[in-house]
PDB file of N, CA, C and O in Angstrom, chain B, residues numbered from 101:
ATOM      1  N   UNK B 101      10.211  16.106  19.149  1.00  0.00           N
ATOM      2  CA  UNK B 101       9.093  15.169  19.121  1.00  0.00           C
ATOM      3  C   UNK B 101       8.763  14.758  17.688  1.00  0.00           C
ATOM      4  O   UNK B 101       8.553  13.580  17.397  1.00  0.00           O
ATOM      5  N   UNK B 102       8.722  15.749  16.804  1.00  0.00           N
ATOM      6  CA  UNK B 102       8.412  15.439  15.410  1.00  0.00           C
ATOM      7  C   UNK B 102       9.510  14.599  14.771  1.00  0.00           C
ATOM      8  O   UNK B 102       9.247  13.747  13.923  1.00  0.00           O
ATOM      9  N   UNK B 103      10.751  14.857  15.196  1.00  0.00           N
ATOM     10  CA  UNK B 103      11.873  14.109  14.646  1.00  0.00           C
ATOM     11  C   UNK B 103      11.803  12.646  15.079  1.00  0.00           C
ATOM     12  O   UNK B 103      12.156  11.755  14.306  1.00  0.00           O
ATOM     13  N   UNK B 104      11.352  12.394  16.299  1.00  0.00           N
ATOM     14  CA  UNK B 104      11.225  11.033  16.805  1.00  0.00           C
ATOM     15  C   UNK B 104      10.144  10.274  16.043  1.00  0.00           C
ATOM     16  O   UNK B 104      10.331   9.116  15.668  1.00  0.00           O
ATOM     17  N   UNK B 105       9.025  10.929  15.822  1.00  0.00           N
ATOM     18  CA  UNK B 105       7.919  10.301  15.080  1.00  0.00           C
ATOM     19  C   UNK B 105       8.348  10.013  13.647  1.00  0.00           C
ATOM     20  O   UNK B 105       8.059   8.945  13.108  1.00  0.00           O
ATOM     21  N   UNK B 106       9.034  10.964  13.038  1.00  0.00           N
ATOM     22  CA  UNK B 106       9.506  10.778  11.674  1.00  0.00           C
ATOM     23  C   UNK B 106      10.507   9.634  11.591  1.00  0.00           C
ATOM     24  O   UNK B 106      10.486   8.860  10.634  1.00  0.00           O
ATOM     25  N   UNK B 107      11.377   9.522  12.581  1.00  0.00           N
ATOM     26  CA  UNK B 107      12.357   8.436  12.620  1.00  0.00           C
ATOM     27  C   UNK B 107      11.670   7.085  12.783  1.00  0.00           C
ATOM     28  O   UNK B 107      12.044   6.116  12.122  1.00  0.00           O
ATOM     29  N   UNK B 108      10.675   7.016  13.653  1.00  0.00           N
ATOM     30  CA  UNK B 108       9.943   5.760  13.838  1.00  0.00           C
ATOM     31  C   UNK B 108       9.176   5.364  12.579  1.00  0.00           C
ATOM     32  O   UNK B 108       9.120   4.185  12.228  1.00  0.00           O
ATOM     33  N   UNK B 109       8.595   6.333  11.910  1.00  0.00           N
ATOM     34  CA  UNK B 109       7.875   6.034  10.663  1.00  0.00           C
ATOM     35  C   UNK B 109       8.836   5.537   9.595  1.00  0.00           C
ATOM     36  O   UNK B 109       8.516   4.600   8.863  1.00  0.00           O
ATOM     37  N   UNK B 110      10.014   6.155   9.495  1.00  0.00           N
ATOM     38  CA  UNK B 110      11.011   5.720   8.520  1.00  0.00           C
ATOM     39  C   UNK B 110      11.509   4.321   8.849  1.00  0.00           C
ATOM     40  O   UNK B 110      11.705   3.503   7.949  1.00  0.00           O
ATOM     41  N   UNK B 111      11.714   4.041  10.124  1.00  0.00           N
ATOM     42  CA  UNK B 111      12.160   2.719  10.540  1.00  0.00           C
ATOM     43  C   UNK B 111      11.115   1.657  10.196  1.00  0.00           C
ATOM     44  O   UNK B 111      11.463   0.579   9.715  1.00  0.00           O
ATOM     45  N   UNK B 112       9.848   1.953  10.437  1.00  0.00           N
ATOM     46  CA  UNK B 112       8.774   1.012  10.093  1.00  0.00           C
ATOM     47  C   UNK B 112       8.707   0.784   8.590  1.00  0.00           C
ATOM     48  O   UNK B 112       8.486  -0.339   8.137  1.00  0.00           O
ATOM     49  N   UNK B 113       8.899   1.846   7.822  1.00  0.00           N
ATOM     50  CA  UNK B 113       8.874   1.723   6.368  1.00  0.00           C
ATOM     51  C   UNK B 113      10.016   0.852   5.869  1.00  0.00           C
ATOM     52  O   UNK B 113       9.829   0.018   4.983  1.00  0.00           O
ATOM     53  N   UNK B 114      11.194   1.046   6.437  1.00  0.00           N
ATOM     54  CA  UNK B 114      12.358   0.261   6.025  1.00  0.00           C
ATOM     55  C   UNK B 114      12.194  -1.202   6.427  1.00  0.00           C
ATOM     56  O   UNK B 114      12.507  -2.096   5.642  1.00  0.00           O
ATOM     57  N   UNK B 115      11.708  -1.454   7.640  1.00  0.00           N
ATOM     58  CA  UNK B 115      11.555  -2.833   8.109  1.00  0.00           C
ATOM     59  C   UNK B 115      10.414  -3.561   7.402  1.00  0.00           C
ATOM     60  O   UNK B 115      10.418  -4.790   7.343  1.00  0.00           O
ATOM     61  N   UNK B 116       9.440  -2.830   6.866  1.00  0.00           N
ATOM     62  CA  UNK B 116       8.343  -3.497   6.173  1.00  0.00           C
ATOM     63  C   UNK B 116       8.800  -4.105   4.854  1.00  0.00           C
ATOM     64  O   UNK B 116       8.106  -4.956   4.298  1.00  0.00           O
ATOM     65  N   UNK B 117       9.946  -3.685   4.346  1.00  0.00           N
ATOM     66  CA  UNK B 117      10.497  -4.270   3.134  1.00  0.00           C
ATOM     67  C   UNK B 117      11.136  -5.622   3.373  1.00  0.00           C
ATOM     68  O   UNK B 117      11.348  -6.378   2.425  1.00  0.00           O
ATOM     69  N   UNK B 118      11.442  -5.939   4.597  1.00  0.00           N
ATOM     70  CA  UNK B 118      12.060  -7.212   4.952  1.00  0.00           C
ATOM     71  C   UNK B 118      10.976  -8.296   5.011  1.00  0.00           C
ATOM     72  O   UNK B 118       9.917  -8.072   5.598  1.00  0.00           O
ATOM     73  N   UNK B 119      11.222  -9.446   4.422  1.00  0.00           N
ATOM     74  CA  UNK B 119      10.206 -10.498   4.374  1.00  0.00           C
ATOM     75  C   UNK B 119       9.890 -11.052   5.757  1.00  0.00           C
ATOM     76  O   UNK B 119       8.751 -11.431   6.030  1.00  0.00           O
ATOM     77  N   UNK B 120      10.887 -11.100   6.626  1.00  0.00           N
ATOM     78  CA  UNK B 120      10.651 -11.589   7.979  1.00  0.00           C
ATOM     79  C   UNK B 120       9.711 -10.655   8.729  1.00  0.00           C
ATOM     80  O   UNK B 120       8.816 -11.108   9.444  1.00  0.00           O
ATOM     81  N   UNK B 121       9.912  -9.365   8.569  1.00  0.00           N
ATOM     82  CA  UNK B 121       9.043  -8.399   9.232  1.00  0.00           C
ATOM     83  C   UNK B 121       7.640  -8.423   8.631  1.00  0.00           C
ATOM     84  O   UNK B 121       6.654  -8.232   9.343  1.00  0.00           O
ATOM     85  N   UNK B 122       7.549  -8.657   7.318  1.00  0.00           N
ATOM     86  CA  UNK B 122       6.227  -8.758   6.694  1.00  0.00           C
ATOM     87  C   UNK B 122       5.447  -9.925   7.279  1.00  0.00           C
ATOM     88  O   UNK B 122       4.247  -9.809   7.527  1.00  0.00           O
ATOM     89  N   UNK B 123       6.119 -11.045   7.499  1.00  0.00           N
ATOM     90  CA  UNK B 123       5.454 -12.195   8.112  1.00  0.00           C
ATOM     91  C   UNK B 123       5.037 -11.875   9.543  1.00  0.00           C
ATOM     92  O   UNK B 123       3.948 -12.249   9.979  1.00  0.00           O
ATOM     93  N   UNK B 124       5.910 -11.179  10.272  1.00  0.00           N
ATOM     94  CA  UNK B 124       5.638 -10.856  11.674  1.00  0.00           C
ATOM     95  C   UNK B 124       4.472  -9.878  11.798  1.00  0.00           C
ATOM     96  O   UNK B 124       3.650 -10.004  12.705  1.00  0.00           O
ATOM     97  N   UNK B 125       4.398  -8.894  10.882  1.00  0.00           N
ATOM     98  CA  UNK B 125       3.302  -7.928  10.901  1.00  0.00           C
ATOM     99  C   UNK B 125       2.043  -8.474  10.238  1.00  0.00           C
ATOM    100  O   UNK B 125       0.968  -7.895  10.398  1.00  0.00           O
ATOM    101  N   UNK B 126       2.152  -9.571   9.501  1.00  0.00           N
ATOM    102  CA  UNK B 126       1.004 -10.146   8.815  1.00  0.00           C
ATOM    103  C   UNK B 126       0.665  -9.419   7.528  1.00  0.00           C
ATOM    104  O   UNK B 126      -0.504  -9.354   7.147  1.00  0.00           O
ATOM    105  N   UNK B 127       1.655  -8.874   6.857  1.00  0.00           N
ATOM    106  CA  UNK B 127       1.424  -8.106   5.639  1.00  0.00           C
ATOM    107  C   UNK B 127       1.531  -8.946   4.370  1.00  0.00           C
ATOM    108  O   UNK B 127       1.123  -8.489   3.302  1.00  0.00           O
ATOM    109  N   UNK B 128       2.065 -10.154   4.456  1.00  0.00           N
ATOM    110  CA  UNK B 128       2.208 -10.971   3.254  1.00  0.00           C
ATOM    111  C   UNK B 128       0.952 -11.811   3.036  1.00  0.00           C
ATOM    112  O   UNK B 128       0.250 -12.168   3.983  1.00  0.00           O
ATOM    113  N   UNK B 129       0.692 -12.111   1.788  1.00  0.00           N
ATOM    114  CA  UNK B 129      -0.465 -12.931   1.441  1.00  0.00           C
ATOM    115  C   UNK B 129      -0.018 -14.380   1.317  1.00  0.00           C
ATOM    116  O   UNK B 129       1.005 -14.671   0.698  1.00  0.00           O
ATOM    117  N   UNK B 130      -0.773 -15.265   1.895  1.00  0.00           N
ATOM    118  CA  UNK B 130      -0.469 -16.683   1.750  1.00  0.00           C
ATOM    119  C   UNK B 130      -1.564 -17.308   0.883  1.00  0.00           C
ATOM    120  O   UNK B 130      -2.692 -17.512   1.332  1.00  0.00           O
ATOM    121  N   UNK B 131      -1.217 -17.599  -0.340  1.00  0.00           N
ATOM    122  CA  UNK B 131      -2.154 -18.203  -1.268  1.00  0.00           C
ATOM    123  C   UNK B 131      -1.968 -19.715  -1.250  1.00  0.00           C
ATOM    124  O   UNK B 131      -0.849 -20.196  -1.070  1.00  0.00           O
ATOM    125  N   UNK B 132      -3.035 -20.459  -1.431  1.00  0.00           N
ATOM    126  CA  UNK B 132      -2.893 -21.919  -1.430  1.00  0.00           C
ATOM    127  C   UNK B 132      -2.131 -22.393  -2.673  1.00  0.00           C
ATOM    128  O   UNK B 132      -2.274 -21.835  -3.760  1.00  0.00           O
ATOM    129  N   UNK B 133      -1.346 -23.399  -2.487  1.00  0.00           N
ATOM    130  CA  UNK B 133      -0.585 -23.979  -3.589  1.00  0.00           C
ATOM    131  C   UNK B 133      -1.478 -24.986  -4.294  1.00  0.00           C
ATOM    132  O   UNK B 133      -1.925 -25.959  -3.687  1.00  0.00           O
ATOM    133  N   UNK B 134      -1.735 -24.755  -5.572  1.00  0.00           N
ATOM    134  CA  UNK B 134      -2.666 -25.615  -6.296  1.00  0.00           C
ATOM    135  C   UNK B 134      -2.146 -27.029  -6.503  1.00  0.00           C
ATOM    136  O   UNK B 134      -2.925 -27.938  -6.790  1.00  0.00           O
ATOM    137  N   UNK B 135      -0.846 -27.226  -6.362  1.00  0.00           N
ATOM    138  CA  UNK B 135      -0.307 -28.575  -6.519  1.00  0.00           C
ATOM    139  C   UNK B 135      -0.460 -29.398  -5.247  1.00  0.00           C
ATOM    140  O   UNK B 135      -0.325 -30.621  -5.287  1.00  0.00           O
ATOM    141  N   UNK B 136      -0.740 -28.751  -4.121  1.00  0.00           N
ATOM    142  CA  UNK B 136      -0.869 -29.468  -2.861  1.00  0.00           C
ATOM    143  C   UNK B 136      -2.326 -29.758  -2.483  1.00  0.00           C
ATOM    144  O   UNK B 136      -2.582 -30.363  -1.442  1.00  0.00           O
ATOM    145  N   UNK B 137      -3.261 -29.341  -3.302  1.00  0.00           N
ATOM    146  CA  UNK B 137      -4.675 -29.568  -3.001  1.00  0.00           C
ATOM    147  C   UNK B 137      -5.022 -31.011  -3.344  1.00  0.00           C
ATOM    148  O   UNK B 137      -4.752 -31.476  -4.451  1.00  0.00           O
ATOM    149  N   UNK B 138      -5.617 -31.709  -2.398  1.00  0.00           N
ATOM    150  CA  UNK B 138      -5.985 -33.103  -2.617  1.00  0.00           C
ATOM    151  C   UNK B 138      -7.406 -33.170  -3.170  1.00  0.00           C
ATOM    152  O   UNK B 138      -8.307 -32.477  -2.699  1.00  0.00           O
ATOM    153  N   UNK B 139      -7.581 -34.007  -4.162  1.00  0.00           N
ATOM    154  CA  UNK B 139      -8.921 -34.199  -4.717  1.00  0.00           C
ATOM    155  C   UNK B 139      -9.559 -35.384  -4.016  1.00  0.00           C
ATOM    156  O   UNK B 139      -8.891 -36.342  -3.627  1.00  0.00           O
ATOM    157  N   UNK B 140     -10.846 -35.291  -3.870  1.00  0.00           N
ATOM    158  CA  UNK B 140     -11.585 -36.369  -3.211  1.00  0.00           C
ATOM    159  C   UNK B 140     -12.348 -37.163  -4.258  1.00  0.00           C
ATOM    160  O   UNK B 140     -12.670 -36.663  -5.336  1.00  0.00           O
ATOM    161  N   UNK B 141     -12.625 -38.392  -3.920  1.00  0.00           N
ATOM    162  CA  UNK B 141     -13.399 -39.243  -4.822  1.00  0.00           C
ATOM    163  C   UNK B 141     -14.833 -38.714  -4.890  1.00  0.00           C
ATOM    164  O   UNK B 141     -15.330 -38.163  -3.909  1.00  0.00           O
ATOM    165  N   UNK B 142     -15.497 -38.873  -6.026  1.00  0.00           N
ATOM    166  CA  UNK B 142     -16.882 -38.402  -6.119  1.00  0.00           C
ATOM    167  C   UNK B 142     -17.797 -39.182  -5.180  1.00  0.00           C
ATOM    168  O   UNK B 142     -17.539 -40.340  -4.853  1.00  0.00           O
ATOM    169  N   UNK B 143     -18.862 -38.525  -4.760  1.00  0.00           N
ATOM    170  CA  UNK B 143     -19.817 -39.185  -3.872  1.00  0.00           C
ATOM    171  C   UNK B 143     -20.539 -40.295  -4.603  1.00  0.00           C
ATOM    172  O   UNK B 143     -20.835 -40.181  -5.793  1.00  0.00           O
ATOM    173  N   UNK B 144     -20.820 -41.366  -3.889  1.00  0.00           N
ATOM    174  CA  UNK B 144     -21.492 -42.521  -4.478  1.00  0.00           C
ATOM    175  C   UNK B 144     -22.831 -42.690  -3.769  1.00  0.00           C
ATOM    176  O   UNK B 144     -22.900 -42.673  -2.540  1.00  0.00           O
ATOM    177  N   UNK B 145     -23.894 -42.854  -4.557  1.00  0.00           N
ATOM    178  CA  UNK B 145     -25.208 -43.095  -3.972  1.00  0.00           C
ATOM    179  C   UNK B 145     -25.316 -44.544  -3.521  1.00  0.00           C
ATOM    180  O   UNK B 145     -24.803 -45.441  -4.190  1.00  0.00           O
ATOM    181  N   UNK B 146     -25.975 -44.781  -2.397  1.00  0.00           N
ATOM    182  CA  UNK B 146     -26.146 -46.160  -1.956  1.00  0.00           C
ATOM    183  C   UNK B 146     -27.019 -46.933  -2.948  1.00  0.00           C
ATOM    184  O   UNK B 146     -27.852 -46.343  -3.635  1.00  0.00           O
ATOM    185  N   UNK B 147     -26.829 -48.240  -3.020  1.00  0.00           N
ATOM    186  CA  UNK B 147     -27.583 -49.035  -4.005  1.00  0.00           C
ATOM    187  C   UNK B 147     -29.098 -49.018  -3.774  1.00  0.00           C
ATOM    188  O   UNK B 147     -29.869 -49.143  -4.726  1.00  0.00           O
ATOM    189  N   UNK B 148     -29.522 -48.867  -2.538  1.00  0.00           N
ATOM    190  CA  UNK B 148     -30.975 -48.866  -2.272  1.00  0.00           C
ATOM    191  C   UNK B 148     -31.506 -47.437  -2.097  1.00  0.00           C
ATOM    192  O   UNK B 148     -32.417 -47.220  -1.297  1.00  0.00           O
ATOM    193  N   UNK B 149     -30.970 -46.487  -2.810  1.00  0.00           N
ATOM    194  CA  UNK B 149     -31.375 -45.093  -2.659  1.00  0.00           C
ATOM    195  C   UNK B 149     -32.815 -44.878  -3.122  1.00  0.00           C
ATOM    196  O   UNK B 149     -33.539 -44.091  -2.513  1.00  0.00           O
ATOM    197  N   UNK B 150     -33.240 -45.551  -4.174  1.00  0.00           N
ATOM    198  CA  UNK B 150     -34.612 -45.400  -4.690  1.00  0.00           C
ATOM    199  C   UNK B 150     -35.639 -45.983  -3.734  1.00  0.00           C
ATOM    200  O   UNK B 150     -36.799 -45.574  -3.758  1.00  0.00           O
ATOM    201  N   UNK B 151     -35.241 -46.926  -2.896  1.00  0.00           N
ATOM    202  CA  UNK B 151     -36.184 -47.601  -1.995  1.00  0.00           C
ATOM    203  C   UNK B 151     -36.347 -46.862  -0.677  1.00  0.00           C
ATOM    204  O   UNK B 151     -37.242 -47.201   0.098  1.00  0.00           O
ATOM    205  N   UNK B 152     -35.528 -45.880  -0.398  1.00  0.00           N
ATOM    206  CA  UNK B 152     -35.636 -45.179   0.860  1.00  0.00           C
ATOM    207  C   UNK B 152     -36.917 -44.352   0.916  1.00  0.00           C
ATOM    208  O   UNK B 152     -37.341 -43.810  -0.105  1.00  0.00           O
ATOM    209  N   UNK B 153     -37.543 -44.243   2.093  1.00  0.00           N
ATOM    210  CA  UNK B 153     -38.811 -43.498   2.182  1.00  0.00           C
ATOM    211  C   UNK B 153     -38.622 -42.014   1.980  1.00  0.00           C
ATOM    212  O   UNK B 153     -39.592 -41.257   2.026  1.00  0.00           O
TER     213      UNK B 153
END
């Protein structure tokens, strides 16, 4: 029984080094790419903003 548990733990440790398994287990970090972030135009106040109640 102990040998089976030890074998499964070793197998999990070995497979966690594989990038495909890391993605499947959710162990990798996905950081946003700063070159793909879109900038938005600044907000513009309406021309009659001072006249609004």
